[in-house]
C-alpha positions in Angstrom: -16.0 -0.9 -21.3 -12.8 -2.4 -20.4 -13.3 -5.4 -17.6 -10.0 -6.3 -17.2 -8.3 -5.4 -13.4 -4.9 -4.3 -12.6 -3.8 -6.0 -9.4 -4.7 -3.1 -7.4 -8.6 -2.8 -8.7 -8.5 -6.4 -7.7 -7.3 -6.1 -4.1 -10.0 -3.1 -3.6 -12.5 -5.0 -5.2 -12.2 -8.1 -2.9 -11.9 -5.3 0.5 -15.0 -4.0 -1.0 -16.5 -7.5 -0.9 -15.0 -8.4 2.5 -15.8 -4.9 4.2 -19.5 -5.3 2.8 -19.9 -8.5 5.0 -19.4 -5.9 8.1 -22.5 -3.9 7.5 -24.7 -5.9 5.5 -27.9 -4.0 3.6 -30.3 -5.5 2.0 -29.9 -4.9 -1.5 -26.1 -4.3 -3.1 -27.3 -0.9 -4.6 -27.8 0.3 -1.4 -23.8 0.6 -0.7 -23.7 3.1 -3.8 -27.1 5.1 -3.9 -25.1 8.2 -3.7 -22.3 7.4 -6.6 -24.1 5.4 -9.3 -21.0 6.0 -11.5 -19.4 3.5 -8.6 -22.1 1.5 -8.6 -22.0 0.7 -12.7 -18.6 -0.1 -12.8 -18.7 -2.9 -9.9 -21.5 -4.2 -11.1 -20.0 -4.4 -14.7 -16.7 -5.6 -12.6 -18.3 -8.3 -10.8 -20.6 -9.9 -13.5 -17.0 -11.1 -15.3 -15.2 -11.5 -12.1 -14.0 -15.5 -12.1 -11.7 -17.5 -9.7 -12.6 -21.0 -11.3 -13.0 -22.6 -14.5 -16.5 -23.0 -14.7 -16.8 -25.8 -16.9 -14.9 -28.1 -14.3 -16.9 -27.2 -11.3 -17.5 -30.2 -8.8 -21.2 -30.4 -8.4 -21.3 -31.7 -4.7 -19.2 -28.8 -3.6 -21.3 -25.2 -3.4 -18.8 -23.2 -2.8 -16.9 -24.4 -5.9 -16.9 -20.8 -7.8 -14.9 -19.1 -5.0 -13.0 -22.4 -3.5 -9.7 -21.2 -4.9 -10.2 -17.4 -3.0 -11.2 -18.9 0.2 -8.4 -21.3 -0.3 -5.8 -18.5 -1.0 -7.1 -16.3 1.6 -7.3 -19.2 4.5 -3.3 -19.6 3.6 -2.8 -16.0 3.8 -4.6 -15.7 7.3 -2.6 -18.1 8.5 0.4 -17.1 7.4 -0.1 -13.4 9.0 -2.0 -14.0 11.7 -1.5 -17.8 12.9 -4.1 -18.9 15.1 -3.4 -20.0 18.9 -5.0 -22.7 21.0 -7.8 -20.3 22.2 -8.9 -17.0 21.0 -10.4 -15.1 23.4 -12.9 -12.5 22.1 -14.3 -11.4 25.9 -12.1 -12.3 28.6 -15.4 -14.2 30.1 -15.4 -16.6 27.2 -12.3 -18.8 28.2 -11.7 -19.7 31.8 -8.3 -18.9 33.8 
């Protein structure tokens, strides 16, 4: 099986990972119960998807394997959706 990913496949893969966090299920397999082929492809792709060099991971950072991705996403989120001083999810949370 070919494990190389195009740019579009990486975007889709990351989108699936992010969106699956909004509707958590007990097991990852449950997202694709109705489509076994999709499940098999995503399992293989996720097995070989790395964003950091495993040979040079700092021992004190539990998120070291995904730190480059987190840093890149945080920079992009700030670039396209800058944080204001106060973000009000509900009017009652921030006094006027």
